[in-house]
All heavy atoms as a GROMACS GRO file, in nm:
protein
  623
    1MET      N    1   0.077  -0.119  -0.002
    1MET     CA    2   0.003   0.000   0.000
    1MET      C    3   0.084   0.122   0.007
    1MET      O    4   0.182   0.141   0.077
    1MET     CB    5  -0.097  -0.003   0.121
    1MET     CG    6  -0.176   0.124   0.135
    1MET     SD    7  -0.298   0.087   0.258
    1MET     CE    8  -0.292   0.222   0.366
    2LYS      N    9   0.056   0.220  -0.088
    2LYS     CA   10   0.138   0.339  -0.094
    2LYS      C   11   0.089   0.433   0.004
    2LYS      O   12  -0.031   0.434   0.052
    2LYS     CB   13   0.122   0.401  -0.235
    2LYS     CG   14   0.199   0.321  -0.340
    2LYS     CD   15   0.202   0.408  -0.467
    2LYS     CE   16   0.292   0.324  -0.570
    2LYS     NZ   17   0.360   0.411  -0.667
    3ARG      N   18   0.173   0.524   0.059
    3ARG     CA   19   0.137   0.623   0.162
    3ARG      C   20   0.172   0.754   0.111
    3ARG      O   21   0.282   0.773   0.037
    3ARG     CB   22   0.214   0.585   0.290
    3ARG     CG   23   0.173   0.455   0.345
    3ARG     CD   24   0.264   0.413   0.456
    3ARG     NE   25   0.233   0.293   0.529
    3ARG     CZ   26   0.214   0.285   0.652
    3ARG    NH1   27   0.252   0.374   0.740
    3ARG    NH2   28   0.169   0.164   0.705
    4LEU      N   29   0.091   0.853   0.146
    4LEU     CA   30   0.128   0.990   0.108
    4LEU      C   31   0.236   1.042   0.202
    4LEU      O   32   0.231   1.037   0.322
    4LEU     CB   33   0.002   1.077   0.129
    4LEU     CG   34  -0.106   1.061   0.016
    4LEU    CD1   35  -0.219   1.140   0.055
    4LEU    CD2   36  -0.054   1.085  -0.115
    5LEU      N   37   0.343   1.098   0.145
    5LEU     CA   38   0.455   1.159   0.210
    5LEU      C   39   0.447   1.310   0.228
    5LEU      O   40   0.412   1.377   0.127
    5LEU     CB   41   0.582   1.123   0.153
    5LEU     CG   42   0.613   0.970   0.145
    5LEU    CD1   43   0.737   0.948   0.068
    5LEU    CD2   44   0.624   0.899   0.283
    6ALA      N   45   0.482   1.362   0.329
    6ALA     CA   46   0.490   1.505   0.353
    6ALA      C   47   0.632   1.556   0.345
    6ALA      O   48   0.655   1.682   0.313
    6ALA     CB   49   0.432   1.543   0.487
    7LYS      N   50   0.729   1.469   0.360
    7LYS     CA   51   0.860   1.506   0.351
    7LYS      C   52   0.950   1.389   0.308
    7LYS      O   53   0.902   1.276   0.323
    7LYS     CB   54   0.906   1.570   0.488
    7LYS     CG   55   0.884   1.484   0.603
    7LYS     CD   56   0.912   1.554   0.737
    7LYS     CE   57   1.026   1.632   0.730
    7LYS     NZ   58   1.023   1.749   0.816
    8SER      N   59   1.068   1.420   0.269
    8SER     CA   60   1.160   1.315   0.227
    8SER      C   61   1.221   1.260   0.357
    8SER      O   62   1.206   1.304   0.467
    8SER     CB   63   1.276   1.374   0.141
    8SER     OG   64   1.343   1.475   0.200
    9TYR      N   65   1.283   1.135   0.332
    9TYR     CA   66   1.342   1.079   0.449
    9TYR      C   67   1.470   0.982   0.400
    9TYR      O   68   1.474   0.970   0.282
    9TYR     CB   69   1.247   0.985   0.516
    9TYR     CG   70   1.195   0.869   0.437
    9TYR    CD1   71   1.260   0.740   0.444
    9TYR    CD2   72   1.088   0.882   0.356
    9TYR    CE1   73   1.207   0.633   0.369
    9TYR    CE2   74   1.027   0.783   0.273
    9TYR     CZ   75   1.101   0.652   0.281
    9TYR     OH   76   1.049   0.555   0.203
   10ASN      N   77   1.544   0.944   0.486
   10ASN     CA   78   1.664   0.862   0.448
   10ASN      C   79   1.626   0.717   0.409
   10ASN      O   80   1.591   0.636   0.500
   10ASN     CB   81   1.765   0.864   0.566
   10ASN     CG   82   1.899   0.799   0.535
   10ASN    OD1   83   1.911   0.714   0.446
   10ASN    ND2   84   1.996   0.832   0.604
   11THR      N   85   1.621   0.690   0.292
   11THR     CA   86   1.574   0.550   0.249
   11THR      C   87   1.688   0.450   0.282
   11THR      O   88   1.642   0.330   0.281
   11THR     CB   89   1.552   0.550   0.084
   11THR    OG1   90   1.668   0.597   0.012
   11THR    CG2   91   1.440   0.644   0.060
   12LYS      N   92   1.808   0.480   0.308
   12LYS     CA   93   1.912   0.382   0.347
   12LYS      C   94   1.875   0.343   0.492
   12LYS      O   95   1.893   0.234   0.529
   12LYS     CB   96   2.039   0.432   0.324
   12LYS     CG   97   2.076   0.444   0.185
   12LYS     CD   98   2.222   0.498   0.172
   12LYS     CE   99   2.256   0.506   0.019
   12LYS     NZ  100   2.385   0.568  -0.015
   13LYS      N  101   1.835   0.444   0.579
   13LYS     CA  102   1.801   0.422   0.711
   13LYS      C  103   1.671   0.346   0.730
   13LYS      O  104   1.662   0.273   0.824
   13LYS     CB  105   1.806   0.551   0.797
   13LYS     CG  106   1.790   0.534   0.940
   13LYS     CD  107   1.802   0.666   1.013
   13LYS     CE  108   1.786   0.648   1.164
   13LYS     NZ  109   1.789   0.764   1.234
   14TYR      N  110   1.576   0.385   0.644
   14TYR     CA  111   1.445   0.323   0.637
   14TYR      C  112   1.417   0.255   0.506
   14TYR      O  113   1.348   0.309   0.428
   14TYR     CB  114   1.341   0.430   0.677
   14TYR     CG  115   1.358   0.489   0.804
   14TYR    CD1  116   1.419   0.623   0.799
   14TYR    CD2  117   1.314   0.445   0.919
   14TYR    CE1  118   1.448   0.691   0.924
   14TYR    CE2  119   1.341   0.508   1.045
   14TYR     CZ  120   1.404   0.626   1.042
   14TYR     OH  121   1.418   0.690   1.158
   15PRO      N  122   1.473   0.146   0.477
   15PRO     CA  123   1.465   0.079   0.333
   15PRO      C  124   1.327   0.022   0.320
   15PRO      O  125   1.295   0.007   0.190
   15PRO     CB  126   1.580  -0.023   0.338
   15PRO     CG  127   1.604  -0.071   0.479
   15PRO     CD  128   1.571   0.061   0.566
   16HIS      N  129   1.254  -0.020   0.409
   16HIS     CA  130   1.130  -0.106   0.385
   16HIS      C  131   1.001  -0.009   0.381
   16HIS      O  132   0.915  -0.053   0.331
   16HIS     CB  133   1.116  -0.216   0.484
   16HIS     CG  134   1.238  -0.307   0.490
   16HIS    ND1  135   1.272  -0.380   0.372
   16HIS    CD2  136   1.337  -0.331   0.570
   16HIS    CE1  137   1.378  -0.456   0.391
   16HIS    NE2  138   1.421  -0.421   0.517
   17ARG      N  139   1.001   0.093   0.473
   17ARG     CA  140   0.885   0.176   0.478
   17ARG      C  141   0.927   0.308   0.524
   17ARG      O  142   1.036   0.325   0.597
   17ARG     CB  143   0.778   0.109   0.552
   17ARG     CG  144   0.798   0.078   0.698
   17ARG     CD  145   0.694   0.038   0.765
   17ARG     NE  146   0.629   0.152   0.824
   17ARG     CZ  147   0.537   0.173   0.915
   17ARG    NH1  148   0.516   0.057   0.989
   17ARG    NH2  149   0.479   0.273   0.948
   18PRO      N  150   0.856   0.410   0.486
   18PRO     CA  151   0.888   0.547   0.548
   18PRO      C  152   0.859   0.557   0.705
   18PRO      O  153   0.774   0.493   0.756
   18PRO     CB  154   0.797   0.639   0.473
   18PRO     CG  155   0.694   0.569   0.404
   18PRO     CD  156   0.739   0.419   0.401
   19PRO      N  157   0.940   0.635   0.771
   19PRO     CA  158   0.918   0.649   0.914
   19PRO      C  159   0.797   0.741   0.926
   19PRO      O  160   0.749   0.813   0.842
   19PRO     CB  161   1.038   0.738   0.962
   19PRO     CG  162   1.093   0.798   0.831
   19PRO     CD  163   1.056   0.708   0.727
   20ASP      N  164   0.731   0.728   1.052
   20ASP     CA  165   0.605   0.796   1.081
   20ASP      C  166   0.619   0.947   1.056
   20ASP      O  167   0.524   1.008   1.009
   20ASP     CB  168   0.561   0.771   1.215
   20ASP     CG  169   0.504   0.640   1.229
   20ASP    OD1  170   0.470   0.567   1.124
   20ASP    OD2  171   0.486   0.583   1.342
   21TYR      N  172   0.725   1.007   1.100
   21TYR     CA  173   0.735   1.158   1.083
   21TYR      C  174   0.736   1.202   0.944
   21TYR      O  175   0.717   1.323   0.909
   21TYR     CB  176   0.878   1.199   1.148
   21TYR     CG  177   1.005   1.167   1.063
   21TYR    CD1  178   1.033   1.250   0.956
   21TYR    CD2  179   1.077   1.062   1.099
   21TYR    CE1  180   1.164   1.214   0.885
   21TYR    CE2  181   1.192   1.034   1.036
   21TYR     CZ  182   1.240   1.106   0.917
   21TYR     OH  183   1.340   1.077   0.857
   22ALA      N  184   0.763   1.117   0.835
   22ALA     CA  185   0.763   1.152   0.707
   22ALA      C  186   0.629   1.148   0.638
   22ALA      O  187   0.595   1.202   0.530
   22ALA     CB  188   0.867   1.067   0.617
   23LEU      N  189   0.524   1.082   0.700
   23LEU     CA  190   0.400   1.052   0.650
   23LEU      C  191   0.309   1.186   0.654
   23LEU      O  192   0.320   1.250   0.762
   23LEU     CB  193   0.332   0.941   0.720
   23LEU     CG  194   0.401   0.803   0.707
   23LEU    CD1  195   0.332   0.693   0.793
   23LEU    CD2  196   0.405   0.756   0.568
   24LEU      N  197   0.221   1.203   0.564
   24LEU     CA  198   0.149   1.320   0.566
   24LEU      C  199   0.058   1.332   0.688
   24LEU      O  200   0.051   1.434   0.740
   24LEU     CB  201   0.062   1.322   0.436
   24LEU     CG  202  -0.034   1.453   0.423
   24LEU    CD1  203   0.041   1.571   0.416
   24LEU    CD2  204  -0.126   1.412   0.301
   25THR      N  205  -0.010   1.226   0.728
   25THR     CA  206  -0.093   1.239   0.853
   25THR      C  207  -0.020   1.278   0.971
   25THR      O  208  -0.056   1.361   1.050
   25THR     CB  209  -0.167   1.115   0.875
   25THR    OG1  210  -0.083   0.995   0.864
   25THR    CG2  211  -0.273   1.089   0.752
   26ARG      N  212   0.098   1.208   0.988
   26ARG     CA  213   0.181   1.228   1.126
   26ARG      C  214   0.236   1.367   1.104
   26ARG      O  215   0.237   1.436   1.204
   26ARG     CB  216   0.281   1.122   1.135
   26ARG     CG  217   0.371   1.141   1.257
   26ARG     CD  218   0.285   1.136   1.376
   26ARG     NE  219   0.310   1.201   1.479
   26ARG     CZ  220   0.298   1.171   1.603
   26ARG    NH1  221   0.225   1.069   1.638
   26ARG    NH2  222   0.344   1.251   1.702
   27HIS      N  223   0.299   1.406   0.999
   27HIS     CA  224   0.372   1.527   0.982
   27HIS      C  225   0.257   1.643   1.006
   27HIS      O  226   0.288   1.747   1.072
   27HIS     CB  227   0.424   1.549   0.847
   27HIS     CG  228   0.498   1.676   0.837
   27HIS    ND1  229   0.610   1.709   0.901
   27HIS    CD2  230   0.465   1.786   0.747
   27HIS    CE1  231   0.651   1.832   0.857
   27HIS    NE2  232   0.560   1.874   0.769
   28SER      N  233   0.146   1.636   0.940
   28SER     CA  234   0.040   1.736   0.960
   28SER      C  235  -0.005   1.753   1.107
   28SER      O  236  -0.030   1.864   1.147
   28SER     CB  237  -0.078   1.698   0.862
   28SER     OG  238  -0.042   1.713   0.728
   29ARG      N  239  -0.019   1.630   1.168
   29ARG     CA  240  -0.054   1.642   1.314
   29ARG      C  241   0.047   1.702   1.386
   29ARG      O  242   0.016   1.788   1.478
   29ARG     CB  243  -0.073   1.497   1.353
   29ARG     CG  244  -0.149   1.483   1.488
   29ARG     CD  245  -0.168   1.339   1.527
   29ARG     NE  246  -0.228   1.259   1.422
   29ARG     CZ  247  -0.188   1.139   1.393
   29ARG    NH1  248  -0.104   1.073   1.469
   29ARG    NH2  249  -0.252   1.075   1.289
   30ASP      N  250   0.170   1.682   1.358
   30ASP     CA  251   0.286   1.729   1.437
   30ASP      C  252   0.285   1.889   1.407
   30ASP      O  253   0.309   1.973   1.509
   30ASP     CB  254   0.414   1.676   1.398
   30ASP     CG  255   0.433   1.545   1.453
   30ASP    OD1  256   0.362   1.493   1.537
   30ASP    OD2  257   0.522   1.470   1.383
   31VAL      N  258   0.273   1.925   1.293
   31VAL     CA  259   0.268   2.073   1.256
   31VAL      C  260   0.147   2.147   1.322
   31VAL      O  261   0.156   2.262   1.375
   31VAL     CB  262   0.267   2.101   1.096
   31VAL    CG1  263   0.242   2.244   1.059
   31VAL    CG2  264   0.399   2.054   1.045
   32ALA      N  265   0.024   2.087   1.310
   32ALA     CA  266  -0.090   2.138   1.378
   32ALA      C  267  -0.065   2.154   1.529
   32ALA      O  268  -0.098   2.263   1.585
   32ALA     CB  269  -0.211   2.055   1.349
   33GLU      N  270   0.006   2.060   1.595
   33GLU     CA  271   0.034   2.082   1.736
   33GLU      C  272   0.133   2.200   1.763
   33GLU      O  273   0.109   2.259   1.857
   33GLU     CB  274   0.075   1.936   1.792
   33GLU     CG  275   0.119   1.945   1.934
   33GLU     CD  276   0.008   1.986   2.032
   33GLU    OE1  277  -0.107   1.964   1.999
   33GLU    OE2  278   0.041   2.039   2.144
   34ALA      N  279   0.221   2.194   1.678
   34ALA     CA  280   0.331   2.319   1.689
   34ALA      C  281   0.254   2.445   1.669
   34ALA      O  282   0.283   2.541   1.737
   34ALA     CB  283   0.436   2.299   1.596
   35SER      N  284   0.159   2.444   1.576
   35SER     CA  285   0.080   2.572   1.556
   35SER      C  286  -0.003   2.612   1.680
   35SER      O  287  -0.016   2.723   1.715
   35SER     CB  288  -0.010   2.549   1.434
   35SER     OG  289   0.069   2.535   1.312
   36ARG      N  290  -0.056   2.510   1.738
   36ARG     CA  291  -0.140   2.525   1.861
   36ARG      C  292  -0.056   2.589   1.974
   36ARG      O  293  -0.094   2.681   2.038
   36ARG     CB  294  -0.208   2.408   1.903
   36ARG     CG  295  -0.302   2.416   2.026
   36ARG     CD  296  -0.327   2.293   2.099
   36ARG     NE  297  -0.201   2.226   2.148
   36ARG     CZ  298  -0.124   2.268   2.259
   36ARG    NH1  299  -0.160   2.373   2.318
   36ARG    NH2  300  -0.021   2.200   2.292
   37ALA      N  301   0.063   2.523   1.983
   37ALA     CA  302   0.150   2.571   2.091
   37ALA      C  303   0.203   2.708   2.058
   37ALA      O  304   0.223   2.803   2.146
   37ALA     CB  305   0.276   2.476   2.096
   38LEU      N  306   0.238   2.749   1.930
   38LEU     CA  307   0.267   2.865   1.902
   38LEU      C  308   0.163   2.984   1.931
   38LEU      O  309   0.194   3.092   1.981
   38LEU     CB  310   0.315   2.890   1.751
   38LEU     CG  311   0.356   3.014   1.699
   38LEU    CD1  312   0.483   3.060   1.762
   38LEU    CD2  313   0.378   2.992   1.541
   39ALA      N  314   0.042   2.948   1.893
   39ALA     CA  315  -0.076   3.043   1.925
   39ALA      C  316  -0.080   3.058   2.069
   39ALA      O  317  -0.113   3.179   2.114
   39ALA     CB  318  -0.207   2.981   1.869
   40GLU      N  319  -0.068   2.955   2.149
   40GLU     CA  320  -0.073   2.971   2.288
   40GLU      C  321   0.038   3.064   2.351
   40GLU      O  322   0.024   3.135   2.442
   40GLU     CB  323  -0.086   2.830   2.359
   40GLU     CG  324  -0.218   2.777   2.354
   40GLU     CD  325  -0.224   2.634   2.414
   40GLU    OE1  326  -0.125   2.599   2.496
   40GLU    OE2  327  -0.317   2.568   2.402
   41ALA      N  328   0.162   3.049   2.289
   41ALA     CA  329   0.276   3.112   2.343
   41ALA      C  330   0.282   3.254   2.309
   41ALA      O  331   0.321   3.339   2.393
   41ALA     CB  332   0.401   3.037   2.283
   42VAL      N  333   0.237   3.292   2.182
   42VAL     CA  334   0.257   3.432   2.143
   42VAL      C  335   0.141   3.488   2.070
   42VAL      O  336   0.133   3.601   2.024
   42VAL     CB  337   0.384   3.435   2.048
   42VAL    CG1  338   0.510   3.404   2.131
   42VAL    CG2  339   0.359   3.362   1.921
   43GLY      N  340   0.031   3.417   2.056
   43GLY     CA  341  -0.083   3.448   1.981
   43GLY      C  342  -0.144   3.579   2.028
   43GLY      O  343  -0.172   3.679   1.950
   44LYS      N  344  -0.168   3.599   2.153
   44LYS     CA  345  -0.244   3.717   2.208
   44LYS      C  346  -0.147   3.836   2.198
   44LYS      O  347  -0.190   3.946   2.154
   44LYS     CB  348  -0.278   3.694   2.356
   44LYS     CG  349  -0.397   3.596   2.366
   44LYS     CD  350  -0.437   3.583   2.513
   44LYS     CE  351  -0.558   3.478   2.518
   44LYS     NZ  352  -0.618   3.464   2.646
   45THR      N  353  -0.021   3.818   2.202
   45THR     CA  354   0.072   3.923   2.196
   45THR      C  355   0.074   3.965   2.042
   45THR      O  356   0.082   4.092   1.997
   45THR     CB  357   0.219   3.891   2.237
   45THR    OG1  358   0.200   3.859   2.371
   45THR    CG2  359   0.315   3.997   2.218
   46ALA      N  360   0.079   3.869   1.952
   46ALA     CA  361   0.087   3.898   1.811
   46ALA      C  362  -0.035   3.978   1.766
   46ALA      O  363  -0.034   4.069   1.696
   46ALA     CB  364   0.096   3.767   1.725
   47LEU      N  365  -0.165   3.934   1.819
   47LEU     CA  366  -0.291   4.013   1.777
   47LEU      C  367  -0.281   4.152   1.841
   47LEU      O  368  -0.327   4.244   1.768
   47LEU     CB  369  -0.396   3.925   1.850
   47LEU     CG  370  -0.436   3.792   1.765
   47LEU    CD1  371  -0.551   3.725   1.850
   47LEU    CD2  372  -0.466   3.818   1.626
   48GLU      N  373  -0.231   4.167   1.966
   48GLU     CA  374  -0.222   4.296   2.021
   48GLU      C  375  -0.114   4.390   1.941
   48GLU      O  376  -0.161   4.499   1.924
   48GLU     CB  377  -0.169   4.281   2.168
   48GLU     CG  378  -0.165   4.421   2.247
   48GLU     CD  379  -0.097   4.401   2.386
   48GLU    OE1  380  -0.158   4.305   2.463
   48GLU    OE2  381  -0.009   4.463   2.423
   49ASN      N  382  -0.022   4.340   1.895
   49ASN     CA  383   0.072   4.408   1.813
   49ASN      C  384   0.003   4.466   1.681
   49ASN      O  385   0.053   4.556   1.619
   49ASN     CB  386   0.204   4.341   1.774
   49ASN     CG  387   0.286   4.330   1.912
   49ASN    OD1  388   0.278   4.418   1.981
   49ASN    ND2  389   0.369   4.225   1.919
   50LEU      N  390  -0.087   4.382   1.632
   50LEU     CA  391  -0.174   4.420   1.510
   50LEU      C  392  -0.276   4.506   1.543
   50LEU      O  393  -0.364   4.541   1.441
   50LEU     CB  394  -0.221   4.289   1.444
   50LEU     CG  395  -0.115   4.200   1.385
   50LEU    CD1  396  -0.162   4.065   1.337
   50LEU    CD2  397  -0.035   4.273   1.274
   51GLY      N  398  -0.308   4.543   1.677
   51GLY     CA  399  -0.421   4.625   1.703
   51GLY      C  400  -0.548   4.545   1.714
   51GLY      O  401  -0.654   4.612   1.716
   52LEU      N  402  -0.545   4.411   1.724
   52LEU     CA  403  -0.662   4.334   1.748
   52LEU      C  404  -0.673   4.291   1.892
   52LEU      O  405  -0.583   4.293   1.971
   52LEU     CB  406  -0.648   4.211   1.649
   52LEU     CG  407  -0.634   4.246   1.506
   52LEU    CD1  408  -0.612   4.112   1.424
   52LEU    CD2  409  -0.756   4.303   1.454
   53THR      N  410  -0.790   4.264   1.928
   53THR     CA  411  -0.822   4.221   2.070
   53THR      C  412  -0.821   4.073   2.089
   53THR      O  413  -0.821   4.001   1.993
   53THR     CB  414  -0.949   4.302   2.118
   53THR    OG1  415  -1.055   4.220   2.035
   53THR    CG2  416  -0.961   4.447   2.076
   54ASP      N  417  -0.842   4.038   2.216
   54ASP     CA  418  -0.855   3.908   2.261
   54ASP      C  419  -0.981   3.834   2.196
   54ASP      O  420  -0.981   3.723   2.184
   54ASP     CB  421  -0.864   3.897   2.404
   54ASP     CG  422  -0.728   3.908   2.480
   54ASP    OD1  423  -0.619   3.907   2.406
   54ASP    OD2  424  -0.729   3.913   2.598
   55VAL      N  425  -1.074   3.920   2.149
   55VAL     CA  426  -1.195   3.868   2.085
   55VAL      C  427  -1.157   3.783   1.964
   55VAL      O  428  -1.210   3.692   1.932
   55VAL     CB  429  -1.286   3.985   2.041
   55VAL    CG1  430  -1.407   3.940   1.966
   55VAL    CG2  431  -1.331   4.061   2.169
   56HIS      N  432  -1.048   3.826   1.900
   56HIS     CA  433  -1.012   3.762   1.775
   56HIS      C  434  -0.914   3.636   1.807
   56HIS      O  435  -0.892   3.552   1.713
   56HIS     CB  436  -0.923   3.854   1.682
   56HIS     CG  437  -0.996   3.977   1.647
   56HIS    ND1  438  -0.994   4.093   1.713
   56HIS    CD2  439  -1.098   3.986   1.543
   56HIS    CE1  440  -1.070   4.184   1.652
   56HIS    NE2  441  -1.133   4.119   1.549
   57TYR      N  442  -0.880   3.617   1.922
   57TYR     CA  443  -0.780   3.497   1.969
   57TYR      C  444  -0.832   3.370   1.929
   57TYR      O  445  -0.754   3.294   1.862
   57TYR     CB  446  -0.751   3.511   2.117
   57TYR     CG  447  -0.662   3.398   2.151
   57TYR    CD1  448  -0.524   3.382   2.098
   57TYR    CD2  449  -0.701   3.298   2.229
   57TYR    CE1  450  -0.437   3.296   2.147
   57TYR    CE2  451  -0.626   3.188   2.267
   57TYR     CZ  452  -0.496   3.186   2.217
   57TYR     OH  453  -0.414   3.077   2.252
   58GLU      N  454  -0.952   3.327   1.955
   58GLU     CA  455  -1.002   3.194   1.941
   58GLU      C  456  -1.005   3.164   1.783
   58GLU      O  457  -0.964   3.056   1.735
   58GLU     CB  458  -1.141   3.174   1.989
   58GLU     CG  459  -1.138   3.137   2.124
   58GLU     CD  460  -1.046   3.009   2.160
   58GLU    OE1  461  -1.064   2.915   2.086
   58GLU    OE2  462  -0.966   3.022   2.243
   59LYS      N  463  -1.041   3.261   1.693
   59LYS     CA  464  -1.050   3.247   1.557
   59LYS      C  465  -0.906   3.231   1.502
   59LYS      O  466  -0.868   3.148   1.415
   59LYS     CB  467  -1.116   3.356   1.478
   59LYS     CG  468  -1.265   3.355   1.499
   59LYS     CD  469  -1.330   3.453   1.416
   59LYS     CE  470  -1.489   3.449   1.433
   59LYS     NZ  471  -1.558   3.548   1.349
   60PHE      N  472  -0.815   3.325   1.550
   60PHE     CA  473  -0.666   3.302   1.516
   60PHE      C  474  -0.617   3.169   1.543
   60PHE      O  475  -0.548   3.114   1.472
   60PHE     CB  476  -0.593   3.421   1.586
   60PHE     CG  477  -0.448   3.413   1.572
   60PHE    CD1  478  -0.388   3.462   1.454
   60PHE    CD2  479  -0.373   3.369   1.676
   60PHE    CE1  480  -0.256   3.442   1.438
   60PHE    CE2  481  -0.231   3.357   1.659
   60PHE     CZ  482  -0.172   3.394   1.539
   61ARG      N  483  -0.638   3.128   1.654
   61ARG     CA  484  -0.586   2.997   1.716
   61ARG      C  485  -0.650   2.881   1.624
   61ARG      O  486  -0.565   2.791   1.581
   61ARG     CB  487  -0.617   2.977   1.851
   61ARG     CG  488  -0.558   2.845   1.926
   61ARG     CD  489  -0.603   2.848   2.059
   61ARG     NE  490  -0.737   2.806   2.073
   61ARG     CZ  491  -0.789   2.679   2.051
   61ARG    NH1  492  -0.704   2.574   2.015
   61ARG    NH2  493  -0.917   2.643   2.062
   62GLU      N  494  -0.772   2.889   1.599
   62GLU     CA  495  -0.837   2.786   1.516
   62GLU      C  496  -0.774   2.781   1.374
   62GLU      O  497  -0.742   2.675   1.308
   62GLU     CB  498  -0.975   2.796   1.510
   62GLU     CG  499  -1.048   2.762   1.641
   62GLU     CD  500  -1.192   2.800   1.636
   62GLU    OE1  501  -1.248   2.845   1.525
   62GLU    OE2  502  -1.260   2.782   1.743
   63LYS      N  503  -0.756   2.896   1.323
   63LYS     CA  504  -0.713   2.917   1.170
   63LYS      C  505  -0.561   2.873   1.170
   63LYS      O  506  -0.515   2.813   1.076
   63LYS     CB  507  -0.725   3.051   1.131
   63LYS     CG  508  -0.867   3.098   1.136
   63LYS     CD  509  -0.935   3.136   1.009
   63LYS     CE  510  -1.066   3.183   1.003
   63LYS     NZ  511  -1.178   3.115   1.074
   64LEU      N  512  -0.485   2.900   1.266
   64LEU     CA  513  -0.346   2.862   1.266
   64LEU      C  514  -0.336   2.719   1.272
   64LEU      O  515  -0.250   2.657   1.198
   64LEU     CB  516  -0.271   2.945   1.375
   64LEU     CG  517  -0.118   2.922   1.384
   64LEU    CD1  518  -0.061   2.983   1.270
   64LEU    CD2  519  -0.062   2.988   1.509
   65LYS      N  520  -0.409   2.656   1.357
   65LYS     CA  521  -0.406   2.515   1.362
   65LYS      C  522  -0.447   2.434   1.232
   65LYS      O  523  -0.388   2.359   1.185
   65LYS     CB  524  -0.489   2.467   1.486
   65LYS     CG  525  -0.480   2.312   1.516
   65LYS     CD  526  -0.554   2.284   1.641
   65LYS     CE  527  -0.546   2.123   1.665
   65LYS     NZ  528  -0.624   2.086   1.783
   66ALA      N  529  -0.565   2.497   1.174
   66ALA     CA  530  -0.609   2.451   1.054
   66ALA      C  531  -0.503   2.455   0.942
   66ALA      O  532  -0.479   2.361   0.867
   66ALA     CB  533  -0.740   2.512   1.012
   67ASN      N  534  -0.425   2.568   0.935
   67ASN     CA  535  -0.330   2.591   0.845
   67ASN      C  536  -0.219   2.473   0.867
   67ASN      O  537  -0.161   2.432   0.776
   67ASN     CB  538  -0.259   2.725   0.852
   67ASN     CG  539  -0.150   2.746   0.764
   67ASN    OD1  540  -0.168   2.746   0.634
   67ASN    ND2  541  -0.036   2.770   0.814
   68GLY      N  542  -0.198   2.454   0.990
   68GLY     CA  543  -0.089   2.346   1.012
   68GLY      C  544  -0.138   2.205   0.960
   68GLY      O  545  -0.047   2.138   0.924
   69TRP      N  546  -0.265   2.191   0.968
   69TRP     CA  547  -0.311   2.059   0.903
   69TRP      C  548  -0.304   2.054   0.758
   69TRP      O  549  -0.276   1.946   0.702
   69TRP     CB  550  -0.450   2.036   0.953
   69TRP     CG  551  -0.472   1.962   1.074
   69TRP    CD1  552  -0.511   2.016   1.193
   69TRP    CD2  553  -0.441   1.818   1.096
   69TRP    NE1  554  -0.504   1.903   1.287
   69TRP    CE2  555  -0.465   1.798   1.230
   69TRP    CE3  556  -0.408   1.715   1.014
   69TRP    CZ2  557  -0.454   1.679   1.273
   69TRP    CZ3  558  -0.401   1.591   1.072
   69TRP    CH2  559  -0.409   1.572   1.196
   70ILE      N  560  -0.320   2.164   0.688
   70ILE     CA  561  -0.330   2.160   0.539
   70ILE      C  562  -0.212   2.210   0.467
   70ILE      O  563  -0.209   2.191   0.345
   70ILE     CB  564  -0.465   2.238   0.485
   70ILE    CG1  565  -0.445   2.382   0.516
   70ILE    CG2  566  -0.586   2.175   0.551
   70ILE    CD1  567  -0.563   2.468   0.460
   71GLN      N  568  -0.112   2.266   0.533
   71GLN     CA  569  -0.002   2.330   0.473
   71GLN      C  570   0.074   2.228   0.374
   71GLN      O  571   0.119   2.277   0.273
   71GLN     CB  572   0.080   2.399   0.558
   71GLN     CG  573   0.170   2.305   0.643
   71GLN     CD  574   0.290   2.366   0.685
   71GLN    OE1  575   0.359   2.454   0.630
   71GLN    NE2  576   0.336   2.335   0.819
   72ASP      N  577   0.086   2.109   0.406
   72ASP     CA  578   0.174   2.015   0.325
   72ASP      C  579   0.084   1.938   0.236
   72ASP      O  580   0.136   1.852   0.141
   72ASP     CB  581   0.240   1.917   0.414
   72ASP     CG  582   0.359   1.998   0.485
   72ASP    OD1  583   0.438   2.064   0.414
   72ASP    OD2  584   0.376   1.979   0.607
   73LEU      N  585  -0.056   1.956   0.231
   73LEU     CA  586  -0.140   1.878   0.145
   73LEU      C  587  -0.103   1.891  -0.009
   73LEU      O  588  -0.094   1.791  -0.074
   73LEU     CB  589  -0.276   1.903   0.178
   73LEU     CG  590  -0.385   1.812   0.108
   73LEU    CD1  591  -0.370   1.668   0.144
   73LEU    CD2  592  -0.525   1.856   0.150
   74GLY      N  593  -0.087   2.012  -0.047
   74GLY     CA  594  -0.063   2.041  -0.180
   74GLY      C  595   0.066   1.984  -0.231
   74GLY      O  596   0.099   1.975  -0.351
   75LYS      N  597   0.171   1.960  -0.145
   75LYS     CA  598   0.296   1.920  -0.188
   75LYS      C  599   0.330   1.784  -0.145
   75LYS      O  600   0.439   1.718  -0.153
   75LYS     CB  601   0.414   2.006  -0.140
   75LYS     CG  602   0.415   2.034   0.008
   75LYS     CD  603   0.530   2.137   0.040
   75LYS     CE  604   0.530   2.148   0.193
   75LYS     NZ  605   0.616   2.240   0.236
   76SER      N  606   0.221   1.698  -0.110
   76SER     CA  607   0.240   1.561  -0.074
   76SER      C  608   0.269   1.481  -0.205
   76SER      O  609   0.242   1.520  -0.311
   76SER     CB  610   0.110   1.501  -0.005
   76SER     OG  611   0.010   1.514  -0.084
   77SER      N  612   0.322   1.364  -0.185
   77SER     CA  613   0.352   1.274  -0.291
   77SER      C  614   0.233   1.236  -0.367
   77SER      O  615   0.116   1.232  -0.310
   77SER     CB  616   0.429   1.158  -0.240
   77SER     OG  617   0.348   1.088  -0.154
   78SER      N  618   0.245   1.206  -0.491
   78SER     CA  619   0.127   1.164  -0.571
   78SER      C  620   0.098   1.008  -0.553
   78SER      O  621   0.175   0.940  -0.498
   78SER     CB  622   0.156   1.191  -0.715
   78SER     OG  623   0.264   1.111  -0.762
   0.00000   0.00000   0.00000
């Protein structure tokens, strides 16, 4: 069964199957989690610097996480 890849990997180190971190689903999940952590760490400050209020925070957080999920979809393997 072929798997969609989000990134390349060392085929000599993993000759039989790609490692989880290279798979589209795992990589997208990792990026979404990093996006969530980034929003929590600096999201409110970023919005404040843009002149936006905390009212926008939840939408910003959701959109940043969604972007983490879909950013590699267009460049995944065929």
